[in-house]
LOTI-178951 format. One record per atom (N, C-alpha, C, O): x, y, z. Coordinates in pm, whole numbers, padded with zeros to 5 digits, always signed. Example, Ala and Ser with C-alpha at 12.3 -4.5 7.8 and 13.67 -1.06 7.14 Angstrom:
% LOTI-178951
+01319-00569+00780+01230-00450+00780+01320-00330+00780+01424-00332+00846+01285-00225+00708+01367-00106+00714+01290+00003+00787+01341+00114+00804
***
This chain:
% LOTI-178951
+10671+11411+09993+10718+11466+10098+10801+11381+10174+10744+11274+10196+10942+11389+10233+11061+11332+10291+11020+11339+10453+11013+11450+10506+10996+11231+10523+11001+11278+10680+11128+11327+10713+11225+11301+10642+11137+11399+10816+11257+11447+10861+11340+11367+10956+11452+11402+10992+11280+11258+10995+11343+11161+11057+11378+11007+10985+11392+10894+11032+11384+11054+10863+11411+10953+10754+11570+10922+10765+11638+11012+10813+11624+10823+10733+11753+10777+10732+11811+10758+10565+11765+10670+10492+11894+10833+10532+11974+10856+10374+12060+10742+10333+12161+10727+10402+12041+10663+10239+12130+10577+10160+12156+10597+10044+12064+10583+09964+12268+10630+10005+12282+10661+09862+12350+10488+09812+12409+10398+09871+12292+10515+09654+12343+10401+09575+12379+10452+09434+12342+10562+09393+12455+10360+09359+12515+10411+09237+12441+10252+09156+12476+10137+09182+12353+10288+09076+12300+10158+08955+12310+10207+08839+12344+10322+08810+12274+10103+08755+12287+10129+08613+12177+10252+08597+12070+10256+08659+12212+10331+08521+12099+10432+08506+11970+10381+08427+11856+10419+08454+11998+10305+08341+11883+10225+08284+11792+10138+08367+11690+10081+08326+11846+10135+08501+11767+10051+08599+11695+10153+08707+11638+10112+08808+11704+10266+08676+11648+10356+08777+11517+10357+08816+11478+10372+08932+11443+10339+08708+11295+10338+08677+11233+10202+08750+11121+10185+08798+11340+10116+08741+11299+09968+08812+11304+09968+08942+11208+09936+09012+11426+10007+08989+11430+10031+09122+11319+10107+09183+11269+10052+09282+11274+10213+09149+11182+10298+09202+11035+10223+09192+10942+10241+09270+11037+10124+09065+10877+10071+09077+10886+09965+09161+10784+09896+09156+10990+09913+09256+11003+09798+09325+10973+09875+09452+10881+09839+09526+11049+09981+09479+11028+10060+09621+10893+10106+09648+10856+10124+09764+10797+10134+09520+10664+10146+09512+10570+10042+09570+10462+10063+09627+10627+09934+09548+10542+09852+09614+10540+09793+09752+10478+09694+09789+10617+09868+09820+10640+09868+09944+10607+10014+10033+10688+10077+10101+10482+10041+10012+10452+10175+10038+10504+10180+10210+10506+10091+10294+10544+10325+10216+10550+10352+10377+10705+10312+10401+10746+10324+10516+10801+10260+10293+10903+10164+10348+11032+10271+10336+11118+10283+10422+11026+10345+10209+11146+10460+10164+11104+10512+10062+11013+10455+10002+11153+10621+10019+11093+10723+09914+11256+10723+09823+11358+10712+09890+11263+10731+09713+11368+10722+09617+11365+10841+09529+11270+10876+09460+11487+10902+09538+11518+11039+09482+11617+11014+09397+11707+10937+09429+11614+11096+09240+11727+11037+09134+11826+11178+09181+11783+11294+09180+11940+11143+09213+12047+11262+09229+12122+11287+09105+12138+11403+09067+12176+11173+09029+12228+11208+08920+12194+11095+08844+12228+10979+08867+12094+11154+08710+12055+11035+08624+12139+10969+08532+12110+10860+08483+12285+11056+08498+12361+10995+08404+12470+10906+08479+12535+10818+08423+12478+10934+08583+12556+10826+08682+12502+10708+08761+12566+10619+08817+12346+10730+08753+12266+10653+08830+12283+10655+08974+12280+10557+09048+12301+10779+09008+12329+10789+09154+12185+10837+09214+12126+10941+09186+12138+10721+09316+12010+10776+09376+12031+10780+09537+12132+10739+09596+11918+10836+09595+11919+10845+09746+11780+10769+09782+11677+10776+09716+11800+10700+09895+11672+10660+09948+11655+10674+10074+11736+10636+10158+11524+10743+10105+11505+10805+10241+11431+10698+10295+11322+10667+10249+11488+10635+10397+11430+10513+10469+11353+10564+10590+11396+10634+10682+11242+10520+10574+11141+10537+10729+11200+10465+10839+11253+10354+10829+11189+10533+10944+11248+10447+11076+11187+10323+11094+11067+10304+11073+11267+10237+11134+11237+10077+11144+11217+10022+11039+11185+09903+11046+11227+10089+10895+11245+09997+10777+11380+09967+10729+11392+09904+10623+11502+10011+10806+11610+09953+10748+11637+09820+10697+11698+09786+10595+11573+09745+10796+11622+09592+10769+11538+09551+10626+11598+09487+10539+11424+09585+10609+11329+09554+10492+11386+09623+10366+11372+09557+10263+11454+09759+10350+11482+09801+10268+11647+09716+10247+11675+09685+10132+11738+09687+10345+11840+09630+10274+11813+09471+10270+11907+09391+10264+11695+09434+10273+11660+09300+10231+11618+09292+10098+11630+09191+10028+11556+09424+10057+11488+09443+09930+11615+09454+09831+11626+09384+09731+11702+09541+09867+11841+09576+09804+11919+09458+09740+11951+09436+09623+11941+09376+09882+12004+09211+09861+11955+09163+09761+12030+09119+09674+11813+09157+09746+11779+09078+09644+11757+09145+09502+11743+09075+09402+11755+09258+09498+11785+09328+09384+11931+09282+09319+11940+09246+09202+12032+09288+09401+12143+09280+09359+12186+09129+09259+12278+09122+09178+12090+09020+09294+12085+08908+09212+12030+08958+09085+12044+08872+08998+11969+09069+09040+11957+09090+08909+12047+09220+08863+12096+09237+08751+12054+09288+08949+12135+09410+08888+12256+09500+08964+12267+09502+09086+12315+09549+08904+12422+09653+09016+12378+09719+09081+12313+09807+09024+12381+09727+09241+12382+09819+09286+12480+09841+09402+12494+09744+09478+12540+09938+09425+12651+09999+09497+12608+10091+09576+12540+10187+09540+12658+10059+09731+12622+10148+09830+12748+10232+09815+12864+10191+09812+12697+10375+09807+12783+10480+09787+12832+10554+09927+12945+10588+09963+12707+10566+09991+12727+10651+10129+12605+10586+10183+12513+10531+10124+12626+10606+10313+12512+10555+10417+12506+10650+10487+12603+10663+10562+12395+10759+10497+12386+10871+10597+12403+10821+10733+12481+10864+10818+12327+10734+10743+12309+10673+10874+12215+10760+11001+12157+10720+11102+12229+10862+10956+12157+10971+11070+12011+11036+10995+11952+10984+10901+11985+11127+11045+11825+11150+10996+11868+11263+10906+11955+11341+10946+11819+11276+10801+11768+11377+10702+11739+11527+10735+11651+11553+10817+11803+11617+10680+11758+11738+10717+11692+11822+10651+11660+11929+10702
***
């Protein structure tokens, strides 16, 4: 279940790495929920819990050292 006050951040990653990103995020319970929007293009959305934006940014920044992660859209607002 996605909280209504979450922040959406959309990323494009190597489609072979979708499972890895999800695995890493599951190690940080309550921080973000990931959904795959387009598995062929590696398009995912993170629903970031309020107050966890900096933590998610740090996780993504660290993962960018290992894999390609491109921010394609930053919703910035609340998910509906």
